[in-house]
C-alpha positions as CSV (number, residue, x, y, z in Angstrom):
1,X,108.5,157.3,201.6
2,X,109.6,158.4,198.0
3,X,106.7,159.7,195.5
4,X,107.5,156.2,193.8
5,X,106.5,154.0,196.7
6,X,103.7,156.4,197.6
7,X,102.0,156.5,194.1
8,X,103.2,154.0,192.1
9,X,101.9,150.0,191.9
10,X,103.5,147.2,193.8
11,X,103.9,145.5,190.5
12,X,107.2,147.9,190.0
13,X,110.0,145.1,189.9
14,X,113.4,146.4,188.4
15,X,113.5,149.6,190.1
16,X,113.6,147.4,193.4
17,X,117.0,146.0,192.3
18,X,118.4,149.2,191.3
19,X,117.4,152.0,194.0
20,X,118.4,154.9,192.7
21,X,116.9,157.6,190.3
22,X,118.7,158.3,187.0
23,X,118.3,161.4,185.6
24,X,120.4,160.9,182.1
25,X,122.1,158.4,180.1
26,X,125.1,158.0,177.4
27,X,125.6,155.1,175.2
28,X,126.5,152.6,177.8
29,X,126.7,154.8,180.7
30,X,123.5,156.0,183.1
31,X,123.7,158.9,185.7
32,X,121.7,159.4,188.7
33,X,120.4,162.8,190.0
34,X,123.5,162.3,192.7
35,X,126.0,162.4,190.1
36,X,127.0,158.5,190.3
37,X,128.1,156.9,187.2
38,X,126.7,153.2,186.2
39,X,127.6,150.8,183.4
40,X,124.6,149.6,182.0
41,X,124.7,145.8,181.2
42,X,121.2,145.4,181.7
43,X,120.4,147.5,178.5
44,X,116.7,148.1,178.6
45,X,116.0,144.3,179.1
46,X,117.4,144.2,175.5
47,X,115.8,147.2,174.0
48,X,118.9,149.3,173.9
49,X,121.2,147.6,171.3
50,X,122.6,150.8,170.0
51,X,123.0,152.7,173.4
52,X,121.5,155.2,175.1
53,X,120.7,158.4,173.1
54,X,122.8,157.1,170.2
55,X,123.7,160.4,168.5
56,X,123.2,158.9,164.9
57,X,119.9,158.1,165.5
58,X,118.9,160.9,168.3
59,X,119.4,163.6,165.6
60,X,117.3,161.7,162.8
61,X,114.7,161.9,165.2
62,X,115.1,165.2,166.6
63,X,115.1,166.5,163.2
64,X,111.8,164.5,162.0
65,X,110.2,166.3,165.2
66,X,111.5,169.7,164.2
67,X,110.0,169.1,160.7
68,X,106.8,168.8,161.7
69,X,106.5,165.0,160.4
70,X,103.6,163.0,161.1
71,X,103.8,162.2,165.1
72,X,100.4,159.5,165.0
73,X,99.0,157.9,162.0
74,X,97.5,154.3,162.8
75,X,98.1,152.6,159.9
76,X,98.0,155.5,157.4
77,X,100.7,155.5,154.7
78,X,103.7,157.7,155.7
79,X,106.9,158.8,154.7
80,X,108.5,157.8,157.7
81,X,106.8,154.4,157.3
82,X,108.1,154.3,153.4
83,X,111.6,155.0,154.2
84,X,111.5,152.4,157.3
85,X,110.3,149.8,155.1
86,X,112.5,150.0,152.0
87,X,115.7,150.3,154.2
88,X,114.1,147.2,156.2
89,X,114.0,145.4,152.8
90,X,117.0,146.7,151.6
91,X,119.6,145.8,154.4
92,X,117.7,142.7,156.1
93,X,115.5,140.9,153.9
94,X,116.6,141.3,150.6
95,X,120.4,140.2,151.7
96,X,118.9,137.1,153.4
97,X,116.6,136.3,150.5
98,X,113.8,136.5,153.2
99,X,110.2,136.9,151.4
100,X,108.4,138.1,154.4
101,X,105.4,140.4,154.7
102,X,105.6,143.1,157.6
103,X,102.7,143.5,159.9
104,X,102.8,146.5,162.1
105,X,101.5,145.4,165.5
106,X,100.9,147.2,169.2
107,X,104.0,149.1,171.1
108,X,105.4,145.9,172.6
109,X,106.5,142.7,172.1
110,X,103.4,140.7,173.8
111,X,101.0,142.0,171.0
112,X,102.7,140.7,168.2
113,X,103.0,137.4,169.9
114,X,99.4,137.8,170.5
115,X,98.6,138.8,166.5
116,X,101.4,135.3,165.8
117,X,98.9,133.3,167.7
118,X,95.9,134.6,166.3
119,X,97.3,134.2,162.6
120,X,98.6,130.9,163.5
121,X,95.1,129.4,164.5
122,X,93.4,131.2,161.5
123,X,95.7,129.6,158.9
124,X,95.9,126.2,160.5
125,X,92.5,126.1,162.0
126,X,93.7,124.6,164.7
127,X,93.9,125.9,168.4
128,X,96.5,124.3,170.2
129,X,100.3,125.2,170.0
130,X,103.5,123.9,171.6
131,X,106.1,125.9,173.6
132,X,109.3,124.9,175.5
133,X,109.6,124.6,179.2
134,X,111.9,127.9,180.5
135,X,110.2,130.0,177.5
136,X,109.0,133.6,177.9
137,X,107.0,135.2,175.3
138,X,105.0,137.9,176.9
139,X,102.6,139.0,179.8
140,X,99.2,139.4,178.1
141,X,97.1,136.2,178.4
142,X,97.7,135.0,175.1
143,X,101.5,135.2,175.5
144,X,101.1,133.9,179.0
145,X,99.7,130.9,177.6
146,X,103.0,130.0,176.1
147,X,105.0,131.4,178.8
148,X,106.1,128.3,181.4
149,X,107.2,130.2,184.4
150,X,104.8,129.9,187.3
151,X,105.0,133.3,188.8
152,X,104.2,135.3,185.8
153,X,101.2,132.4,184.9
154,X,99.9,133.1,188.3
155,X,99.4,136.7,187.6
156,X,96.8,135.8,184.8
157,X,94.0,135.4,187.4
158,X,92.3,132.6,185.3
159,X,93.3,129.3,183.8
160,X,95.2,129.5,180.6
161,X,94.6,126.8,178.3
162,X,95.8,125.6,174.8
163,X,99.5,125.2,175.1
164,X,101.5,121.5,175.5
165,X,105.4,122.5,177.1
166,X,107.9,120.2,175.2
167,X,110.6,119.7,178.0
168,X,113.6,121.7,176.5
169,X,116.6,119.8,175.2
170,X,118.8,121.6,177.5
171,X,117.4,120.4,180.7
172,X,116.6,117.2,179.1
173,X,119.3,115.9,176.9
174,X,117.9,112.4,177.5
175,X,114.8,113.1,175.3
176,X,115.1,113.0,171.7
177,X,112.8,116.1,171.6
178,X,112.1,116.0,168.1
179,X,111.1,112.5,167.8
180,X,108.9,113.4,171.4
181,X,106.6,116.1,169.7
182,X,106.5,114.1,166.2
183,X,105.1,111.1,168.2
184,X,102.8,113.5,170.2
185,X,101.2,114.6,166.7
186,X,101.1,111.5,165.3
187,X,100.2,108.8,168.3
188,X,96.1,109.2,168.1
189,X,96.6,108.0,171.7
190,X,98.9,110.6,173.0
191,X,96.1,112.8,173.9
192,X,97.3,115.7,172.3
193,X,95.7,117.3,169.0
194,X,98.1,118.3,166.1
195,X,99.1,122.2,167.4
196,X,98.6,125.3,165.1
197,X,102.6,126.2,165.7
198,X,105.6,125.9,167.7
199,X,106.8,128.8,169.4
200,X,110.2,129.4,170.0
201,X,113.1,131.5,171.4
202,X,116.2,130.3,169.6
203,X,118.1,131.4,172.9
204,X,116.1,131.6,175.9
205,X,117.1,135.1,177.4
206,X,114.5,135.1,180.4
207,X,114.8,131.7,180.9
208,X,118.7,131.9,181.7
209,X,120.5,132.5,178.6
210,X,119.6,128.9,176.9
211,X,120.6,128.4,173.7
212,X,118.9,125.8,170.9
213,X,121.6,124.5,168.7
214,X,121.9,124.6,165.0
215,X,121.0,121.3,164.2
216,X,118.0,121.1,167.0
217,X,116.5,124.1,165.3
218,X,117.1,122.5,161.6
219,X,115.5,119.4,162.8
220,X,112.7,121.4,164.1
221,X,112.1,123.1,161.1
222,X,112.0,119.9,159.0
223,X,109.5,118.6,161.7
224,X,107.1,121.4,160.9
225,X,107.2,121.7,157.6
226,X,106.8,117.9,157.4
227,X,103.8,118.2,159.8
228,X,102.1,121.5,158.3
229,X,102.9,123.2,161.8
230,X,103.9,126.7,161.8
231,X,107.0,127.6,163.1
232,X,107.4,130.9,164.8
233,X,110.4,132.5,166.4
234,X,110.4,134.8,169.0
235,X,113.0,137.3,168.5
236,X,111.8,140.0,170.5
237,X,115.3,139.9,172.6
238,X,117.5,138.0,171.1
239,X,117.1,139.2,167.4
240,X,118.3,142.7,165.8
241,X,122.1,141.5,165.8
242,X,122.2,140.5,169.8
243,X,123.6,137.0,168.4
244,X,125.7,138.7,165.9
245,X,123.5,138.0,162.4
246,X,120.2,140.4,162.5
247,X,118.1,137.5,163.1
248,X,119.3,134.9,165.6
249,X,118.2,132.0,163.4
250,X,120.2,133.0,160.7
251,X,123.0,130.7,161.9
252,X,120.8,127.6,161.3
253,X,120.0,128.7,157.9
254,X,115.9,128.2,158.4
255,X,113.1,130.2,157.4
256,X,110.4,130.3,159.9
257,X,106.7,131.2,159.2
258,X,106.9,134.2,161.2
259,X,109.1,136.0,163.2
260,X,108.5,138.4,166.1
261,X,110.3,141.3,167.0
262,X,110.4,144.3,169.3
263,X,112.6,145.9,172.0
264,X,115.5,147.5,170.1
265,X,113.9,147.2,166.4
266,X,113.0,151.1,167.2
267,X,116.9,152.0,167.9
268,X,116.0,154.1,170.9
269,X,113.9,152.3,173.0
270,X,110.7,153.5,171.6
271,X,107.7,151.5,171.6
272,X,107.5,149.2,168.4
273,X,106.9,145.8,167.3
274,X,105.9,143.7,164.3
275,X,105.2,140.7,162.9
276,X,106.9,138.8,159.6
277,X,104.7,136.5,157.7
278,X,105.5,134.4,155.0
279,X,103.3,136.0,152.0
280,X,101.3,132.5,151.9
281,X,100.0,132.7,155.4
282,X,99.4,136.8,155.3
283,X,95.0,135.9,155.4
284,X,94.3,138.4,157.6
285,X,91.1,140.8,156.7
286,X,91.3,144.3,157.2
287,X,91.8,145.6,160.7
288,X,91.5,141.9,162.3
289,X,93.9,142.9,164.4
290,X,94.4,146.5,165.1
291,X,95.7,149.1,167.7
292,X,95.5,152.8,168.0
293,X,99.6,152.6,168.6
294,X,100.7,150.4,165.6
295,X,102.4,153.1,163.9
296,X,104.8,154.9,166.2
297,X,106.3,157.2,163.3
298,X,109.2,158.4,165.6
299,X,110.0,154.7,166.0
300,X,110.2,154.4,162.4
301,X,112.6,156.9,161.9
302,X,114.3,155.9,164.6
303,X,114.5,152.3,163.0
304,X,115.6,153.4,160.0
305,X,118.8,155.4,161.3
306,X,119.7,152.2,163.6
307,X,119.5,149.8,160.2
308,X,121.9,152.2,158.9
309,X,124.1,152.7,161.7
310,X,124.5,149.1,162.0
311,X,126.2,148.8,158.6
312,X,128.0,151.9,158.8
313,X,129.8,151.2,162.1
314,X,129.9,147.1,161.3
315,X,128.0,146.2,164.5
316,X,127.5,142.4,163.1
317,X,131.8,142.4,163.1
318,X,132.1,143.9,166.4
319,X,129.4,141.9,168.5
320,X,131.4,138.7,167.1
321,X,134.5,140.1,168.4
322,X,133.1,141.3,171.9
323,X,131.9,137.7,171.9
324,X,135.5,136.2,171.9
325,X,136.5,138.7,174.3
326,X,133.7,138.1,176.8
327,X,134.2,134.3,176.6
328,X,137.9,134.3,177.0
329,X,137.4,136.6,180.2
330,X,134.9,134.3,181.7
331,X,136.8,131.2,181.1
332,X,140.1,132.7,182.3
333,X,138.8,134.3,185.3
334,X,135.5,134.0,186.3
335,X,135.1,130.2,185.9
336,X,138.4,129.5,187.2
337,X,136.9,131.0,191.1
338,X,134.4,127.9,191.3
339,X,133.5,124.4,189.7
340,X,130.1,124.6,189.9
341,X,129.5,128.1,188.0
342,X,128.2,127.3,184.5
343,X,128.3,129.4,181.3
344,X,126.6,129.4,178.3
345,X,126.4,132.7,175.9
346,X,126.9,133.7,172.1
347,X,127.0,137.0,170.5
348,X,126.6,139.8,173.4
349,X,124.2,137.4,175.5
350,X,126.0,135.4,178.0
351,X,124.8,133.9,181.3
352,X,126.8,133.0,184.4
353,X,124.9,130.1,186.2
354,X,125.2,130.1,189.9
355,X,122.3,127.7,190.9
356,X,124.7,124.8,191.5
357,X,126.9,126.8,193.9
358,X,126.6,125.9,197.2
359,X,125.9,129.4,198.7
360,X,122.3,130.8,199.0
361,X,121.0,133.3,196.4
362,X,124.5,133.5,195.1
363,X,123.3,135.5,191.9
364,X,121.5,137.8,194.2
365,X,124.5,138.6,196.2
366,X,126.6,138.8,193.5
367,X,124.2,141.4,191.2
368,X,124.1,143.6,194.3
369,X,127.7,143.4,194.9
370,X,128.0,144.5,191.2
371,X,125.7,147.6,191.5
372,X,127.5,148.9,194.5
373,X,130.6,148.8,192.3
374,X,129.0,150.7,189.7
375,X,127.4,148.3,187.4
376,X,123.7,147.5,186.2
377,X,123.2,143.8,185.5
378,X,119.9,141.8,185.2
379,X,119.6,138.1,186.9
380,X,117.3,135.7,184.5
381,X,116.4,131.9,184.8
382,X,115.1,129.5,187.7
383,X,115.6,131.3,190.8
384,X,116.8,134.0,189.2
385,X,119.9,132.3,189.3
386,X,121.8,133.3,186.3
387,X,123.9,136.7,186.1
388,X,123.0,138.0,182.3
389,X,125.5,139.6,180.2
390,X,123.8,141.8,178.1
391,X,125.4,145.1,177.2
392,X,124.8,147.4,174.2
393,X,126.3,146.3,170.9
394,X,127.7,149.7,170.7
395,X,130.0,149.3,174.1
396,X,133.5,150.4,173.7
397,X,136.3,147.5,174.6
398,X,137.4,149.2,177.7
399,X,133.9,149.8,179.2
400,X,133.2,146.2,178.4
401,X,136.3,145.2,180.1
402,X,135.4,147.4,183.1
403,X,132.1,145.7,183.3
404,X,133.6,142.3,183.3
405,X,135.9,143.1,185.9
406,X,133.2,144.3,188.6
407,X,131.8,141.0,187.9
408,X,135.0,139.2,188.6
409,X,135.3,141.4,191.8
410,X,132.1,141.1,192.9
411,X,132.2,137.2,192.2
412,X,135.3,136.9,194.3
413,X,133.9,138.7,197.1
414,X,130.5,136.8,197.5
415,X,132.2,133.6,197.0
416,X,134.8,134.3,200.0
417,X,131.9,135.0,202.1
418,X,133.3,138.1,203.7
């Protein structure tokens, strides 16, 4: 029995799928203690958009540490925070004409979701919220209340209240979802109170790479404006350029009332989360939502460098180029293998859905075969039936092709039954 099995809680999960010990990593490659090399299509569950140990970002962090820069400051003013805010304003908010206040939350995305829940209720003086079936917003009690999966919800150990789950239009195309929500809000006999907010993921990542259309996003934003309901976009996993533009909702031309960011915002896998708030909704009293680690100084340094890196190396352009590459490969070389494979994707998040393939646990078997061939790749969706292609935005084209070829070979082997 290893020390991990001996001492670590049963709650550990990813290590069960990838049972090796990693010792180092560089950009899109990870290495085990016995020297084996793996391509990384898992990407720290979306926290490593700029790759492992990106030299540009790493240099800034090391220089900051060696200069005895402030390491912990709660929400005190610091030079590191000022530089991040200025860079974020100049490179992200100003070009998109977004007028948001920035709130620094606890270290992980779920804390920023909790803040958005609290603030939505404080602003509207209403308590209920709408979320979609298939959603994942975090594992703390508030975030879990708007997460739809039965397995994570069961871990709460208590009933979870306050959320009306709306059928996702991808799985229920026969329902006019916008009209359905409007009727719930307006019909005095619906049994549902008007919500404080609607929480959405423009692309459900953990839900199986389920994409809301541009039109749907625009119609939903218009409904929320019309009804006086706040629209909150959870951009934790699919923001920071994952879908191409920095924000995943930019493609639809909407401006949500609040936006939640975490994972890759720090640029280096360091804990950091923030909540963007339209100024008229920023009605917090001082310290009404705080936390000891809401000012991760090294994360500010990394985040500043990451934003600069994104501009300098044109990651938006590269993401759209790789999107076309992935789509062509999947359509030409994977979808032809089995008519029941479904495919969805945009930017640098794509999903191969094996849910209808008549092989038990096909995605799990293909994922294991990929790992045996040197590729770390995650599964998602109902029954973990979706193989999620989510490499770093910085991945080299030869590495991207090599990873896709591993998926093709693994899929061929599993579908052949050999």
